[in-house]
GUDRENFI-671069 format. One record per residue (C-alpha): x negated, y, z negated; residue number from 0. Coordinates in steps of 0.25 Angstrom, whole numbers. Layout:
N
pt px=X; py=Y; pz=Z; num=NUM
...
This chain:
366
pt px=-168; py=-175; pz=-46; num=0
pt px=-169; py=-181; pz=-33; num=1
pt px=-157; py=-170; pz=-27; num=2
pt px=-160; py=-159; pz=-37; num=3
pt px=-175; py=-159; pz=-30; num=4
pt px=-171; py=-158; pz=-16; num=5
pt px=-162; py=-148; pz=-19; num=6
pt px=-171; py=-139; pz=-28; num=7
pt px=-180; py=-143; pz=-13; num=8
pt px=-168; py=-136; pz=-4; num=9
pt px=-164; py=-124; pz=-13; num=10
pt px=-181; py=-120; pz=-11; num=11
pt px=-182; py=-122; pz=2; num=12
pt px=-167; py=-114; pz=5; num=13
pt px=-174; py=-102; pz=-3; num=14
pt px=-188; py=-102; pz=4; num=15
pt px=-179; py=-98; pz=17; num=16
pt px=-170; py=-90; pz=11; num=17
pt px=-183; py=-84; pz=6; num=18
pt px=-189; py=-83; pz=21; num=19
pt px=-178; py=-79; pz=27; num=20
pt px=-177; py=-65; pz=17; num=21
pt px=-193; py=-62; pz=20; num=22
pt px=-190; py=-64; pz=35; num=23
pt px=-180; py=-54; pz=32; num=24
pt px=-185; py=-45; pz=24; num=25
pt px=-197; py=-45; pz=32; num=26
pt px=-188; py=-41; pz=46; num=27
pt px=-186; py=-24; pz=47; num=28
pt px=-199; py=-21; pz=38; num=29
pt px=-211; py=-12; pz=38; num=30
pt px=-225; py=-16; pz=32; num=31
pt px=-222; py=-9; pz=21; num=32
pt px=-210; py=-17; pz=17; num=33
pt px=-200; py=-5; pz=20; num=34
pt px=-188; py=-12; pz=28; num=35
pt px=-184; py=-5; pz=44; num=36
pt px=-171; py=-2; pz=46; num=37
pt px=-165; py=-1; pz=58; num=38
pt px=-157; py=11; pz=63; num=39
pt px=-146; py=5; pz=70; num=40
pt px=-133; py=7; pz=78; num=41
pt px=-119; py=10; pz=71; num=42
pt px=-107; py=16; pz=66; num=43
pt px=-103; py=23; pz=53; num=44
pt px=-91; py=22; pz=46; num=45
pt px=-89; py=34; pz=35; num=46
pt px=-77; py=30; pz=28; num=47
pt px=-68; py=31; pz=15; num=48
pt px=-61; py=20; pz=8; num=49
pt px=-47; py=17; pz=7; num=50
pt px=-43; py=4; pz=-6; num=51
pt px=-28; py=1; pz=-4; num=52
pt px=-19; py=-8; pz=3; num=53
pt px=-10; py=-11; pz=15; num=54
pt px=5; py=-6; pz=10; num=55
pt px=18; py=-7; pz=17; num=56
pt px=19; py=13; pz=21; num=57
pt px=34; py=10; pz=14; num=58
pt px=38; py=0; pz=5; num=59
pt px=55; py=0; pz=-1; num=60
pt px=58; py=-6; pz=-12; num=61
pt px=73; py=-14; pz=-15; num=62
pt px=82; py=-12; pz=-26; num=63
pt px=95; py=-13; pz=-30; num=64
pt px=104; py=-4; pz=-34; num=65
pt px=115; py=-13; pz=-43; num=66
pt px=108; py=-20; pz=-54; num=67
pt px=111; py=-36; pz=-54; num=68
pt px=102; py=-46; pz=-51; num=69
pt px=98; py=-51; pz=-39; num=70
pt px=106; py=-66; pz=-34; num=71
pt px=99; py=-66; pz=-18; num=72
pt px=87; py=-62; pz=-13; num=73
pt px=85; py=-64; pz=2; num=74
pt px=69; py=-59; pz=5; num=75
pt px=58; py=-63; pz=2; num=76
pt px=45; py=-57; pz=2; num=77
pt px=39; py=-55; pz=15; num=78
pt px=52; py=-54; pz=23; num=79
pt px=57; py=-44; pz=31; num=80
pt px=67; py=-37; pz=30; num=81
pt px=76; py=-26; pz=36; num=82
pt px=86; py=-16; pz=32; num=83
pt px=99; py=-19; pz=27; num=84
pt px=91; py=-33; pz=25; num=85
pt px=99; py=-40; pz=12; num=86
pt px=87; py=-42; pz=0; num=87
pt px=93; py=-45; pz=-13; num=88
pt px=109; py=-47; pz=-19; num=89
pt px=110; py=-43; pz=-31; num=90
pt px=120; py=-50; pz=-42; num=91
pt px=127; py=-39; pz=-50; num=92
pt px=123; py=-42; pz=-65; num=93
pt px=133; py=-34; pz=-74; num=94
pt px=133; py=-37; pz=-89; num=95
pt px=148; py=-39; pz=-95; num=96
pt px=148; py=-28; pz=-101; num=97
pt px=150; py=-19; pz=-86; num=98
pt px=159; py=-29; pz=-81; num=99
pt px=168; py=-28; pz=-91; num=100
pt px=163; py=-10; pz=-90; num=101
pt px=167; py=-12; pz=-75; num=102
pt px=180; py=-19; pz=-78; num=103
pt px=186; py=-10; pz=-88; num=104
pt px=182; py=2; pz=-78; num=105
pt px=191; py=-6; pz=-67; num=106
pt px=203; py=-10; pz=-76; num=107
pt px=202; py=5; pz=-82; num=108
pt px=201; py=11; pz=-67; num=109
pt px=212; py=4; pz=-63; num=110
pt px=222; py=9; pz=-74; num=111
pt px=218; py=24; pz=-70; num=112
pt px=221; py=20; pz=-57; num=113
pt px=237; py=14; pz=-59; num=114
pt px=238; py=25; pz=-69; num=115
pt px=233; py=36; pz=-59; num=116
pt px=237; py=31; pz=-46; num=117
pt px=253; py=29; pz=-53; num=118
pt px=251; py=45; pz=-59; num=119
pt px=250; py=49; pz=-45; num=120
pt px=261; py=38; pz=-39; num=121
pt px=270; py=48; pz=-51; num=122
pt px=266; py=60; pz=-47; num=123
pt px=268; py=60; pz=-33; num=124
pt px=281; py=55; pz=-35; num=125
pt px=284; py=68; pz=-44; num=126
pt px=278; py=77; pz=-35; num=127
pt px=287; py=69; pz=-21; num=128
pt px=300; py=73; pz=-31; num=129
pt px=297; py=89; pz=-35; num=130
pt px=290; py=86; pz=-49; num=131
pt px=274; py=88; pz=-47; num=132
pt px=264; py=99; pz=-41; num=133
pt px=254; py=95; pz=-33; num=134
pt px=246; py=100; pz=-39; num=135
pt px=249; py=89; pz=-50; num=136
pt px=249; py=77; pz=-38; num=137
pt px=236; py=80; pz=-34; num=138
pt px=229; py=81; pz=-50; num=139
pt px=236; py=63; pz=-49; num=140
pt px=230; py=60; pz=-36; num=141
pt px=215; py=65; pz=-40; num=142
pt px=221; py=57; pz=-50; num=143
pt px=222; py=47; pz=-43; num=144
pt px=212; py=47; pz=-34; num=145
pt px=200; py=46; pz=-45; num=146
pt px=207; py=35; pz=-54; num=147
pt px=205; py=28; pz=-39; num=148
pt px=193; py=29; pz=-37; num=149
pt px=189; py=26; pz=-49; num=150
pt px=193; py=14; pz=-50; num=151
pt px=188; py=12; pz=-35; num=152
pt px=174; py=15; pz=-42; num=153
pt px=178; py=5; pz=-56; num=154
pt px=179; py=-7; pz=-43; num=155
pt px=166; py=-3; pz=-37; num=156
pt px=161; py=-5; pz=-50; num=157
pt px=167; py=-20; pz=-53; num=158
pt px=164; py=-25; pz=-40; num=159
pt px=148; py=-17; pz=-42; num=160
pt px=146; py=-25; pz=-58; num=161
pt px=152; py=-38; pz=-51; num=162
pt px=150; py=-39; pz=-37; num=163
pt px=139; py=-29; pz=-36; num=164
pt px=144; py=-26; pz=-23; num=165
pt px=152; py=-13; pz=-18; num=166
pt px=162; py=-15; pz=-4; num=167
pt px=174; py=-1; pz=-8; num=168
pt px=177; py=10; pz=-7; num=169
pt px=168; py=14; pz=6; num=170
pt px=153; py=8; pz=-5; num=171
pt px=145; py=-3; pz=-3; num=172
pt px=137; py=-8; pz=-16; num=173
pt px=133; py=-22; pz=-12; num=174
pt px=123; py=-33; pz=-21; num=175
pt px=115; py=-36; pz=-10; num=176
pt px=103; py=-24; pz=-9; num=177
pt px=95; py=-22; pz=8; num=178
pt px=83; py=-18; pz=11; num=179
pt px=84; py=-3; pz=17; num=180
pt px=73; py=-6; pz=27; num=181
pt px=66; py=-15; pz=33; num=182
pt px=55; py=-20; pz=31; num=183
pt px=46; py=-34; pz=21; num=184
pt px=48; py=-38; pz=7; num=185
pt px=36; py=-36; pz=1; num=186
pt px=39; py=-40; pz=-12; num=187
pt px=55; py=-45; pz=-18; num=188
pt px=54; py=-43; pz=-34; num=189
pt px=67; py=-52; pz=-40; num=190
pt px=72; py=-63; pz=-39; num=191
pt px=84; py=-68; pz=-39; num=192
pt px=90; py=-67; pz=-52; num=193
pt px=83; py=-54; pz=-54; num=194
pt px=87; py=-41; pz=-63; num=195
pt px=88; py=-30; pz=-55; num=196
pt px=92; py=-15; pz=-59; num=197
pt px=97; py=-6; pz=-51; num=198
pt px=89; py=5; pz=-42; num=199
pt px=97; py=20; pz=-50; num=200
pt px=93; py=32; pz=-50; num=201
pt px=88; py=31; pz=-66; num=202
pt px=82; py=18; pz=-63; num=203
pt px=71; py=9; pz=-51; num=204
pt px=80; py=-2; pz=-52; num=205
pt px=72; py=-16; pz=-49; num=206
pt px=62; py=-17; pz=-34; num=207
pt px=70; py=-29; pz=-28; num=208
pt px=60; py=-32; pz=-16; num=209
pt px=50; py=-21; pz=-9; num=210
pt px=52; py=-21; pz=7; num=211
pt px=41; py=-13; pz=16; num=212
pt px=36; py=-12; pz=31; num=213
pt px=27; py=-22; pz=32; num=214
pt px=24; py=-15; pz=46; num=215
pt px=19; py=-2; pz=41; num=216
pt px=7; py=-4; pz=32; num=217
pt px=-4; py=5; pz=28; num=218
pt px=-15; py=5; pz=20; num=219
pt px=-14; py=14; pz=6; num=220
pt px=-26; py=15; pz=-1; num=221
pt px=-34; py=26; pz=-11; num=222
pt px=-50; py=35; pz=-4; num=223
pt px=-59; py=39; pz=-17; num=224
pt px=-58; py=53; pz=-18; num=225
pt px=-73; py=54; pz=-12; num=226
pt px=-67; py=50; pz=1; num=227
pt px=-53; py=58; pz=1; num=228
pt px=-59; py=70; pz=7; num=229
pt px=-64; py=63; pz=19; num=230
pt px=-52; py=55; pz=25; num=231
pt px=-41; py=62; pz=32; num=232
pt px=-28; py=55; pz=36; num=233
pt px=-28; py=50; pz=52; num=234
pt px=-43; py=43; pz=50; num=235
pt px=-44; py=29; pz=55; num=236
pt px=-46; py=19; pz=43; num=237
pt px=-49; py=5; pz=43; num=238
pt px=-41; py=-4; pz=33; num=239
pt px=-49; py=-16; pz=25; num=240
pt px=-39; py=-27; pz=22; num=241
pt px=-46; py=-34; pz=8; num=242
pt px=-37; py=-46; pz=14; num=243
pt px=-40; py=-47; pz=27; num=244
pt px=-56; py=-44; pz=29; num=245
pt px=-58; py=-45; pz=44; num=246
pt px=-47; py=-37; pz=47; num=247
pt px=-47; py=-21; pz=48; num=248
pt px=-37; py=-11; pz=50; num=249
pt px=-35; py=2; pz=57; num=250
pt px=-29; py=11; pz=51; num=251
pt px=-26; py=29; pz=49; num=252
pt px=-28; py=35; pz=37; num=253
pt px=-14; py=40; pz=35; num=254
pt px=-13; py=47; pz=22; num=255
pt px=-23; py=56; pz=8; num=256
pt px=-18; py=56; pz=-3; num=257
pt px=-18; py=73; pz=-9; num=258
pt px=-19; py=66; pz=-22; num=259
pt px=-30; py=57; pz=-29; num=260
pt px=-26; py=46; pz=-38; num=261
pt px=-36; py=41; pz=-49; num=262
pt px=-38; py=29; pz=-51; num=263
pt px=-47; py=21; pz=-59; num=264
pt px=-56; py=34; pz=-62; num=265
pt px=-55; py=36; pz=-47; num=266
pt px=-48; py=47; pz=-39; num=267
pt px=-40; py=41; pz=-23; num=268
pt px=-33; py=46; pz=-14; num=269
pt px=-21; py=38; pz=-5; num=270
pt px=-23; py=37; pz=8; num=271
pt px=-14; py=28; pz=16; num=272
pt px=-20; py=21; pz=29; num=273
pt px=-10; py=21; pz=43; num=274
pt px=-12; py=7; pz=46; num=275
pt px=-14; py=7; pz=63; num=276
pt px=-1; py=1; pz=68; num=277
pt px=-2; py=-17; pz=77; num=278
pt px=-14; py=-20; pz=69; num=279
pt px=-14; py=-37; pz=72; num=280
pt px=-19; py=-37; pz=53; num=281
pt px=-8; py=-42; pz=46; num=282
pt px=-6; py=-33; pz=34; num=283
pt px=0; py=-34; pz=20; num=284
pt px=5; py=-26; pz=11; num=285
pt px=-2; py=-26; pz=-1; num=286
pt px=-17; py=-28; pz=6; num=287
pt px=-28; py=-24; pz=2; num=288
pt px=-40; py=-15; pz=10; num=289
pt px=-52; py=-5; pz=9; num=290
pt px=-48; py=5; pz=22; num=291
pt px=-60; py=11; pz=28; num=292
pt px=-56; py=28; pz=31; num=293
pt px=-64; py=31; pz=45; num=294
pt px=-72; py=47; pz=39; num=295
pt px=-81; py=46; pz=50; num=296
pt px=-86; py=35; pz=60; num=297
pt px=-97; py=35; pz=71; num=298
pt px=-102; py=24; pz=81; num=299
pt px=-114; py=22; pz=86; num=300
pt px=-125; py=26; pz=79; num=301
pt px=-138; py=27; pz=71; num=302
pt px=-137; py=21; pz=57; num=303
pt px=-146; py=16; pz=44; num=304
pt px=-144; py=13; pz=30; num=305
pt px=-143; py=27; pz=24; num=306
pt px=-151; py=21; pz=12; num=307
pt px=-164; py=21; pz=21; num=308
pt px=-159; py=38; pz=22; num=309
pt px=-170; py=48; pz=16; num=310
pt px=-162; py=60; pz=7; num=311
pt px=-173; py=72; pz=7; num=312
pt px=-172; py=85; pz=7; num=313
pt px=-158; py=86; pz=12; num=314
pt px=-167; py=80; pz=23; num=315
pt px=-162; py=64; pz=30; num=316
pt px=-173; py=55; pz=33; num=317
pt px=-175; py=41; pz=35; num=318
pt px=-191; py=32; pz=36; num=319
pt px=-196; py=26; pz=48; num=320
pt px=-206; py=16; pz=49; num=321
pt px=-219; py=21; pz=52; num=322
pt px=-230; py=22; pz=63; num=323
pt px=-239; py=10; pz=57; num=324
pt px=-235; py=-4; pz=51; num=325
pt px=-239; py=3; pz=38; num=326
pt px=-237; py=16; pz=40; num=327
pt px=-225; py=23; pz=30; num=328
pt px=-211; py=27; pz=33; num=329
pt px=-209; py=42; pz=38; num=330
pt px=-199; py=46; pz=36; num=331
pt px=-188; py=52; pz=48; num=332
pt px=-177; py=63; pz=48; num=333
pt px=-165; py=59; pz=51; num=334
pt px=-152; py=65; pz=54; num=335
pt px=-139; py=58; pz=45; num=336
pt px=-125; py=56; pz=50; num=337
pt px=-111; py=48; pz=46; num=338
pt px=-116; py=38; pz=33; num=339
pt px=-108; py=27; pz=27; num=340
pt px=-114; py=27; pz=13; num=341
pt px=-122; py=15; pz=21; num=342
pt px=-127; py=18; pz=35; num=343
pt px=-129; py=33; pz=38; num=344
pt px=-129; py=37; pz=55; num=345
pt px=-145; py=43; pz=61; num=346
pt px=-139; py=55; pz=68; num=347
pt px=-153; py=57; pz=70; num=348
pt px=-169; py=51; pz=69; num=349
pt px=-165; py=36; pz=71; num=350
pt px=-162; py=31; pz=84; num=351
pt px=-157; py=15; pz=83; num=352
pt px=-167; py=3; pz=78; num=353
pt px=-177; py=16; pz=70; num=354
pt px=-180; py=9; pz=59; num=355
pt px=-178; py=14; pz=46; num=356
pt px=-188; py=11; pz=33; num=357
pt px=-182; py=6; pz=20; num=358
pt px=-189; py=6; pz=8; num=359
pt px=-188; py=-6; pz=-1; num=360
pt px=-183; py=-1; pz=-13; num=361
pt px=-192; py=5; pz=-24; num=362
pt px=-198; py=-3; pz=-36; num=363
pt px=-192; py=0; pz=-50; num=364
pt px=-206; py=1; pz=-61; num=365
């Protein structure tokens, strides 16, 4: 019981101190009528448009196979750096029994056709030497012989490709090793050893094996609301705040604005792309979510007051300043406004640094 009473006493004391501090703070900067007095200050204002998006590589490409089969070996992991020509995967052919029978039968058939065509051509050449066959007939036999030789080579190549996954004869090099065509970083690997692979052809996209991108060339890709897109132009400076790096600011310049809008959840948005400034000390990763402030206009060392203190009457703008006496009513002073960011507004004329502006208390609703 004593412990409970002691806890209650502590709570009451803390509440009393907090109330006293609140009353003291509330009494500062106020007049006799209970109005708050806000000082005009020197500061800066930035008019900006907000872009929401993420950090992405400028260019990334998918690795796919041109032969079907099963992944036999994986030579890379996610995050590895690769150079053009490096081996990434080895694909082992996985033909069906019917496919094996077909290629073997095509080889036997092509061999038989080749042997017959060669025998006919040899016999025709002997007859031509004896003057018993015309030159045109011999040329026809030579053409049949050449076509049979090509068909035999094609049958053997198909057999090698189906059984071993590689062809090296006839000036053609096809192998089961999948290599990268560009340098970069492996962002993702979507297959493992034993996974089936569908080849890339003119009528099917094929299985994506990996995704590679140059992480030294990153950009911000996002969207801007249609309300702001008319205010921005290519080349405007940008400040990017990355969600995973709250204490860092990345700078860049607006590089591209999409000519056509897209609809997203009832909003009309335009795609934008921001090129990041080089040689920044921040380590960025692909996929970081971020917000970008596209700087439309910016002013430094100007007189500022909260925009809520401005009164509008007949296309003119006023603020209220304290009267001359302690209980005098506030006086309206005409001011000329400048740049605004929605919270603070620039005072071009009518106020100076240190002038006090009246903020009336909110009216009670009866």
